[in-house]
N, C-alpha and C positions, 0 to 999 in steps of 0.2 A: 504492498501500499502505498512508503515512503518512499519510493523507487519511482510509483507512478505520478504521486506529488511533484517530484524534482524535475518527472520530466515534462510535467503538464509545467511546472512554473520556469524550466527554459527555454520550452516554448513559446510562452505568452511574452519573457523578458526577448524571446530574440525578435517576436512582431509586432509588441507592443506600445517597449520601451527605444529610442533617440542613443544610438552610437557610443555616445559622452558616457552615457548612462547606464550600458550593462551591466557593469563589473560592479556597479554597487544594490543590481536589484539579482542580482548572482550569488553575492556574498546574504540580501536579505531572503535570500533564498533558500542559504543550506540553515540558516539563524533557524527560520521555519519550518524545517523540519528537522534540524534539533530537539525542539520543543516538542513540539507532533509525533515526532517518537517516542520521548521521554512517557507525553501525556500516553500513551496507547500502548507502555510495555507495562507502565505506569497503574493503566486501568486491568491489566488483564490478573492479577495480583498472584501471578507465578515468579517465584520464588526465580527458581531451576531454572540457568541458561539463560536470563537479565542482561550478563554483559554482553554472552554470544550475540544476540536480539538486537539489542542497541547498539553493538561494534557492525554489524551487521548491517544495518539499517544506514543505517549513517557513514559506510563505508562506503557503499552502493551510490548513495548522495549525491554521498562526495567523485566519486566520480562517473554521474554525472554528470554535473553541473563542471568539472574539467573539464568534459570530452566538451560541453556547448561552449566552455567556455572559450575551446580552441580552432572549436568552428566559428565562430563573431569573430576570433586573434583575424585569422585564415583569413572568416573572406573584408572582412576591414585591408588585408590588405593587399588585395585586390578591384 
């Protein structure tokens, strides 16, 4: 679910945000994904595997948003 939110944020950032402000919005997207991850994992009430689940969710979000940043940079050079 968090990865889907990261993809949606990346697409919306690419479509709606001016190129000079995209890095700011990607950072805000990662912050939002972090808060959403923590809220989602705490709402389950499961202790076992908490750190693993949070790490996996955030690592995926970082990879997705990092790839989006690379794409934005590449299109900025062209």
